[in-house]
C-alpha positions in Angstrom: -16.9 18.1 8.5 -17.7 20.8 5.9 -16.0 24.1 5.2 -18.5 27.0 5.5 -16.6 29.0 2.8 -16.3 26.3 0.1 -18.7 23.6 1.1 -15.9 21.1 0.9 -15.9 18.0 3.1 -12.7 17.6 5.1 -11.2 14.4 6.1 -11.9 13.6 9.8 -11.9 10.7 12.1 -15.7 10.8 12.2 -15.9 9.5 8.7 -14.8 6.1 10.0 -16.5 4.6 13.0 -13.9 3.9 15.7 -15.6 0.7 17.1 -15.8 -0.7 13.6 -12.2 0.1 12.8 -11.1 -1.7 15.9 -13.0 -4.8 14.8 -11.5 -4.6 11.3 -8.0 -4.5 12.9 -8.7 -7.6 14.9 -10.3 -9.2 11.8 -7.0 -8.5 9.8 -5.0 -10.3 12.5 -7.4 -13.2 12.6 -7.5 -13.6 8.8 -3.7 -13.4 8.6 -3.4 -16.1 11.2 -6.0 -18.2 9.4 -4.0 -18.0 6.1 -0.8 -18.9 7.9 -2.5 -22.0 9.5 -3.9 -23.1 6.1 -0.5 -22.7 4.5 1.3 -24.7 7.3 -1.2 -27.5 7.0 -1.8 -27.9 3.3 1.2 -26.3 1.6 2.8 -29.7 0.8 -0.4 -31.0 -0.8 -0.7 -27.7 -2.8 2.8 -28.0 -4.0 2.2 -31.5 -5.2 -1.0 -30.4 -7.0 1.0 -27.7 -8.8 -0.5 -25.1 -11.1 -2.6 -22.3 -9.7 -3.3 -24.1 -6.5 0.4 -24.1 -5.6 0.7 -20.4 -6.6 -2.3 -19.5 -4.4 -0.8 -21.2 -1.3 2.5 -19.4 -1.9 0.6 -16.2 -1.7 -1.2 -17.4 1.5 2.1 -17.5 3.3 3.3 -14.1 2.0 0.0 -12.4 2.5 -0.5 -13.8 6.0 2.7 -12.0 7.0 1.3 -8.9 5.1 -2.0 -8.9 6.9 -0.6 -9.6 10.4 2.1 -7.0 10.0 -0.2 -4.3 8.7 -2.8 -5.0 11.4 -0.1 -4.7 14.0 0.9 -1.3 12.6 -2.7 -0.2 12.8 -3.1 -1.6 16.3 0.1 0.1 17.5 -1.0 3.4 16.1 -4.7 3.3 17.1 -4.4 2.0 20.6 -1.1 3.9 21.2 -3.1 7.1 20.6 -6.1 5.9 22.6 -4.0 4.9 25.6 -2.1 8.2 25.5 1.2 6.7 24.5 1.4 8.3 21.1 0.1 11.5 19.5 -1.4 11.5 16.0 1.2 12.0 13.3 -1.3 14.2 11.5 -1.4 16.7 14.4 1.3 19.2 15.3 3.9 18.4 17.9 2.7 18.9 21.4 -0.7 17.5 20.5 -0.9 15.3 23.6 -4.4 14.5 24.7 -5.8 16.0 27.9 -6.2 12.5 29.3 -2.5 11.8 28.7 -1.6 15.1 30.4 -3.8 14.3 33.4 -2.2 10.9 33.7 1.2 12.5 33.7 2.2 10.7 30.5 4.6 12.1 27.9 3.3 10.6 24.6 5.6 10.2 21.7 5.0 11.7 18.3 3.7 8.8 16.2 5.5 10.2 13.1 8.8 9.8 15.0 7.8 6.4 16.3 7.1 4.9 12.9 10.1 6.7 11.3 12.3 4.8 13.8 10.6 1.6 12.7 11.1 2.4 9.1 14.8 3.2 9.6 15.3 -0.2 11.2 13.8 -1.8 8.1 16.0 0.3 5.8 19.2 -0.6 7.7 18.4 -4.3 7.7 17.7 -4.1 3.9 20.9 -2.1 3.3 22.9 -4.6 5.4 21.7 -7.7 3.6 22.2 -6.1 0.1 25.8 -5.0 1.0 26.9 -8.0 3.1 26.6 -11.6 1.6 26.6 -13.2 5.0 23.6 -11.1 6.2 21.9 -11.8 2.9 22.3 -15.5 3.4 20.9 -15.3 6.9 18.1 -13.1 5.8 17.0 -15.3 2.9 17.3 -18.4 5.1 15.1 -16.8 7.8 12.4 -15.4 5.4 12.4 -18.2 2.8 9.1 -18.1 1.0 8.3 -14.5 1.8 10.8 -12.9 -0.5 10.0 -12.8 -4.2 12.6 -13.6 -6.8 12.7 -10.0 -8.0 13.4 -8.8 -4.4 16.5 -10.9 -3.8 18.9 -8.2 -5.1 16.8 -5.1 -4.3 14.8 -3.8 -1.3 11.9 -6.1 -0.3 8.3 -4.9 0.2 8.7 -4.3 3.9 11.1 -1.4 3.1 8.1 0.4 1.4 5.3 -0.9 3.7 6.2 1.2 6.8 7.0 4.4 4.9 3.8 4.0 3.0 1.9 3.7 6.2 3.8 6.6 7.7 2.9 8.8 4.7 -0.8 8.1 5.2 -0.5 8.9 8.9 1.1 12.3 8.1 -1.5 13.1 5.4 -4.8 12.1 7.2 -6.4 11.7 10.6 -5.6 8.4 12.4 -8.8 6.5 11.5 -8.4 7.4 7.8 -4.8 6.4 7.8 -5.5 3.1 9.5 -8.2 2.4 6.9 -5.6 3.0 4.2 -3.2 0.6 5.9 -6.0 -2.0 6.1 -6.7 -1.5 2.4 -3.0 -2.3 1.8 -2.9 -5.2 4.3 -6.1 -7.0 3.2 -7.1 -5.5 -0.1 -3.7 -5.9 -1.7 -3.6 -9.5 -0.4 -6.8 -10.1 -2.3 -5.1 -8.7 -5.4 -2.2 -11.0 -5.1 -4.2 -14.1 -4.4 -6.6 -13.2 -7.2 -3.7 -12.8 -9.5 -2.2 -16.2 -8.5 -5.6 -17.9 -9.1 -6.5 -15.8 -12.2 -6.0 -16.3 -15.9 -6.8 -13.0 -17.6 -3.7 -10.8 -17.9 -3.7 -7.0 -17.6 -1.8 -6.1 -20.8 1.7 -7.5 -20.7 2.1 -7.2 -16.9 2.0 -10.1 -14.4 -1.1 -8.7 -12.8 -4.4 -10.5 -13.6 -7.8 -9.0 -14.0 -9.1 -11.3 -11.2 -6.6 -9.7 -8.8 -7.9 -6.2 -9.6 -11.5 -7.3 -9.1 -10.6 -8.9 -5.8 -8.8 -5.8 -4.6 -11.8 -3.6 -5.5 -14.3 -5.9 -3.9 -12.4 -6.4 -0.7 -11.5 -2.7 -0.3 -15.1 -1.7 -1.0 -16.3 -4.1 1.7 -13.7 -2.8 4.2 -14.8 0.7 3.5 -18.5 0.0 4.1 -17.7 -2.1 7.2 -15.7 0.9 8.6 -18.8 3.1 8.2 -18.2 4.8 4.8 -21.3 5.3 2.6 -21.2 2.6 -0.1 -20.7 5.2 -2.9 -17.7 6.7 -1.2 -16.3 3.3 -0.3 -16.6 2.0 -3.9 -15.2 5.1 -5.6 -12.2 5.2 -3.2 -11.6 1.5 -3.9 -11.7 2.2 -7.6 -8.9 4.7 -7.2 -6.9 2.3 -5.1 -7.4 -0.6 -7.6 -6.5 1.4 -10.6 -3.5 2.9 -8.9 -2.4 -0.5 -7.7 -2.4 -1.9 -11.3 -0.6 1.2 -12.7 2.0 0.9 -9.9 2.6 -2.7 -10.8 3.0 -2.0 -14.5 5.4 1.0 -14.2 7.5 -0.6 -11.4 6.3 1.4 -8.3 6.0 -0.6 -5.1 2.3 -0.9 -4.2 3.2 -1.2 -0.5 4.1 2.5 -0.6 1.3 3.9 -2.8 -1.9 2.1 -1.6 -2.2 3.9 1.8 -1.8 7.3 0.2 -4.1 6.3 -2.7 -6.8 5.6 -0.1 -6.4 9.0 1.4 -6.5 10.8 -2.0 -9.3 8.6 -3.2 -11.4 9.6 -0.2 -10.6 13.3 -0.9 -11.6 12.9 -4.5 -14.8 11.0 -3.6 -15.9 13.4 -0.9 -15.6 16.5 -2.9 -16.5 15.5 -6.5 -13.4 16.8 -8.2 -13.1 14.2 -10.9 -13.7 16.7 -13.7 -10.9 19.0 -12.5 -8.6 16.1 -12.0 -9.2 14.9 -15.6 -8.5 18.5 -16.8 -5.2 18.4 -14.9 -4.3 15.0 -16.3 -4.9 16.4 -19.8 -2.8 19.4 -19.2 0.0 17.4 -17.7 -0.1 15.0 -20.7 0.0 18.0 -23.1 2.9 19.6 -21.3 4.8 16.3 -21.4 4.2 15.8 -25.1 5.4 19.4 -25.7 8.4 19.0 -23.6 9.3 15.7 -25.4 8.9 17.4 -28.8 11.3 20.2 -27.7 13.9 17.8 -26.3 13.6 15.6 -29.3 14.1 18.5 -31.7 17.3 19.5 -30.0 18.8 16.0 -29.7 21.6 15.3 -32.1 20.9 12.6 -34.7 23.8 10.4 -33.5 22.4 10.4 -30.0 18.9 9.5 -31.3 20.4 6.5 -33.2 22.3 5.4 -30.1 19.1 5.5 -28.0 17.2 3.5 -30.7 19.9 0.9 -30.7 19.8 0.7 -26.9 16.0 0.3 -27.0 16.3 -2.6 -29.5 18.9 -4.4 -27.4 16.7 -4.0 -24.3 13.7 -5.6 -26.1 15.9 -8.5 -27.3 17.1 -9.0 -23.7 13.5 -9.0 -22.4 
């Protein structure tokens, strides 16, 4: 859909073929189930083998849950709208379809629906972080799914649903669902590739093989959904780069990948890379200037204390 005034291409459901999207949702469920089956059958053998094989099978379990959960979110959103049970979160309130109105249905705003689901996740996470008995039950129930770094902070599920909801609010339903599939399947490829890989990305735990896997799988998903290959690949490049940067700086990729898909599509459709680079340069310059101003007004004693704290932090790491 193009704007007559500017020639810009707007995001619309027609960019993604609905029938293909439905097949991809089912594919995500089937692939997650397959990984879960492989893990249940061969996890002990993989653990005995050790090394990268063991790491890959650990990710099989985690990412099976990831794929099945993400595909279920997509299925709920897509078929909820299609059956007249939900209205698109991207549309205004009262956007019930004519079919739903004729059937006498009162569809629920999908934004409110998934906000409720997100709130449940947050409350469970808050309860287990504040109550040792809940934490014990939680870790016993989800053993193998929780990473070591998530034991004393919110787990990925606390970011997964809000990330999906952000995409739903920012784009038409087909685009949002594609972003959720990029997270469910593409990020799984990144994690499995990292577990099997050997080339590090700087000093982070991410591996180059993981980023390549994320890019390749997301590109394939985009093309399979009906996007032109150039658009699919450029969008996947934005997602893969953002996923690595999120990992390095400590953002949870479960939150950022769906929105990166939406923004990557907007960038790819309207060829605004030059303008974005100009904004990046301006932002960097403004940050450097602000840092210089703050640095020049910081007392020497405070600077020395900050330097000491930095050295202690490096020693602890």
